[in-house]
MARKOL-794474 format. One record per atom (N, C-alpha, C, O, CB): x negated, y negated, z negated; residue in three letters. Coordinates in steps of 0.2 Angstrom, whole numbers, plus 5000, padded with zeros to 4 digits. Last residue first. Glycine has a CB too. Layout:
<recs>
XYZala;...
</recs>
This chain:
<recs>
501949645066tyr;501249645063tyr;500749645068tyr;500149655067tyr;501249715059tyr;503549575064his;503049605068his;502449605064his;502349585058his;502949565075his;504349525055ser;504749565060ser;504249595065ser;504449625070ser;505249515064ser;503949545038thr;503849525044thr;504249565049thr;504449615048thr;503149525046thr;503549505021gln;504049535026gln;504049505032gln;503949445033gln;504749535023gln;502149525012thr;502449485017thr;502949525021thr;502749575024thr;501849455022thr;501349514997phe;501849555000phe;502149505006phe;502349455004phe;502349584995phe;499649504990arg;500249474993arg;500649524997arg;500449574999arg;499949424999arg;499249624978gly;499149564981gly;499749534984gly;500349544981gly;498549564986gly;498949724964phe;499349704969phe;499149634972phe;499049594968phe;500049714967phe;497649834959glu;497849764959glu;498249754965glu;498049754971glu;497249724959glu;497549984950ala;497649954956ala;497849884955ala;498249864950ala;498249994960ala;497350054938gly;496850004940gly;496949964946gly;496549924948gly;496150044940gly;498350154938pro;498450094934pro;497950034935pro;498049984933pro;498350114926pro;499050244948leu;498350214948leu;498450144944leu;498450094947leu;498250194956leu;500250304944ser;499750344946ser;499050314946ser;498550344945ser;499850374952ser;501150194941gln;501150254937gln;500450294938gln;500150314933gln;501750294938gln;500950104952met;500850084945met;500750144940met;500350134935met;501450034942met;501250184963val;500550154962val;500450134955val;499950154952val;500450094967val;502650204960ala;502150264961ala;501450244959ala;501050274956ala;502250304967ala;503150074961asp;503250114955asp;502750174955asp;502350184950asp;503950144955asp;502750034974met;502550004969met;502550044962met;502050044958met;502849934968met;503550134981val;502850134982val;502550094976val;502050124973val;502550104989val;504850094978pro;504650164976pro;503850164977pro;503550194972pro;504950214981pro;504849954983ala;504949974976ala;504650044974ala;504350054969ala;505649964974ala;504649974997val;504249934993val;504249954986val;503749964983val;504349864994val;505550045005met;505050085002met;504650044997met;504150074994met;504650115007met;506449955011thr;506749995006thr;506150035002thr;506350064997thr;507250045009thr;505549905022ala;505749865016ala;506049905010ala;505949885004ala;506249805018ala;504350015027gly;504949995027gly;505149955021gly;504949975016gly;505450055029gly;502549955027val;503150005025val;503849975026val;503849915026val;503050035018val;500949945028cys;501549915031cys;502049975031cys;502050025034cys;501449895039cys;499649905017leu;500149955019leu;500749925022leu;501049875019leu;500449995012leu;498049875016trp;498649845018trp;499049905020trp;498849955024trp;498449805025trp;496749875003val;497249915007val;497849875009val;498149835005val;497449975003val;495149864999lys;495749825000lys;496149865005lys;495849895010lys;495549755003lys;494249954987met;494449954993met;495049914994met;495449914989met;494650024996met;492649954977arg;493449944978arg;493549944985arg;493149934989arg;493749884974arg;491349964978ala;491649994972ala;492449994973ala;492750034970ala;491449944966ala;490749904989gly;490949974990gly;491250004984gly;491450064984gly;490350014991gly;490649764986his;490049804987his;490249884987his;489749924985his;489549794982his;492049724987glu;491649724981glu;491049774981glu;490949814977glu;492149744975glu;492749835000cys;492649764997cys;492249774990cys;492149834988cys;493249724996cys;493249905015ile;492749905009ile;492749835006ile;492649795010ile;492049935011ile;494949935020glu;494249895021glu;493849895014glu;494149885009glu;494449825023glu;496250005028ile;495850005023ile;495149975024ile;494849985029ile;495650085020ile;497950015033arg;497249985035arg;496849985028arg;497049955023arg;497349915038arg;499250105038ile;498850095033ile;498150065035ile;497850095040ile;498750155028ile;500950085045phe;500150085046phe;499850075039phe;500150055034phe;499850035051phe;502250125043glu;502050095049glu;501250105050glu;501050135055glu;502250025050glu;503250235035leu;502550205035leu;502350185042leu;502250225046leu;502050255031leu;504450295037ser;504450225035ser;503750195035ser;503750125034ser;504850215029ser;504250435038asp;504250395044asp;504250315043asp;504250275048asp;504850415048asp;503550435022gly;503650475028gly;503650425034gly;503150395035gly;504350505027gly;503450375009cys;503750345014cys;503850385020cys;504350365024cys;503250285016cys;502850475000ile;503450434998ile;503750405004ile;504450405005ile;503250384993ile;501750535008arg;502250575005arg;502950535003arg;503450555005arg;502050614999arg;501050415010thr;501250455016thr;501850505013thr;502350505017thr;500650495019thr;500750374997val;501150335001val;501450375007val;501950365009val;500650275004val;499950484993met;500550474989met;500950424994met;501550444994met;500350434983met;498850485002arg;499250545002arg;499950524998arg;500450545001arg;498950594998arg;498250354999arg;498550375005arg;498950435005arg;499550425009arg;497950385010arg;497950374985leu;498450324987leu;498750344994leu;499350334995leu;498150254987leu;496950474986gln;497550484982gln;498150434984gln;498750454985gln;497450484974gln;496050404993thr;496350464996thr;496950484992thr;497450504996thr;495850524996thr;495650304984val;495950284991val;496350344994val;496850344996val;495450264996val;495050314972ser;495750324972ser;496050314979ser;496650324980ser;496050274968ser;493650284973ala;493850354972ala;494550364972ala;494750424973ala;493550374965ala;493750144975thr;493550184980thr;493750254979thr;493950284984thr;492850174982thr;495150074967asp;494450094966asp;494350144972asp;494850174974asp;494350134959asp;496149954976val;496050014972val;495350034972val;494950014976val;496450074975val;497149814980lys;496449844979lys;496449904974lys;496849904969lys;496049784976lys;498449774992leu;498249794985leu;497449814986leu;497149834991leu;498649854983leu;499849715001thr;499049715000thr;498949734993thr;499249714988thr;498749655002thr;501149765012met;500849755005met;500149755005met;499849795008met;501249815001met;502249705023val;501549725023val;501349705015val;501349655013val;501049675028val;503749775028cys;503449735023cys;502649755023cys;502549815022cys;503749735016cys;504949775042pro;504449805037pro;504049755033pro;504149695034pro;503849835042pro;506649735041phe;506049725043phe;505449755039phe;505649755033phe;505849645044phe;507949745037his;507649805038his;506949795041his;506649845043his;508049855042his;509049665025asn;508449655030asn;508049725031asn;507849745026asn;508049595027asn;510749675025met;510149705022met;509649695027met;509749715033met;510249775020met;
</recs>
């Protein structure tokens, strides 16, 4: 089983960023390596990079799809470094 972290990218509405951050922090705990957030689309949306343990990818995806239906998933990259 590969235990390298995975960097997940997604876009969410600006109003949903705090909810996303809290949800990912609660689900991942110590498996959350970092969250990077960048304004895009003239401030209407935010691009988010989540670096989480590989075993946390599916639970995070499930929670985001259920709680934030407007979220758009981008690239997922499993890496030995970031």
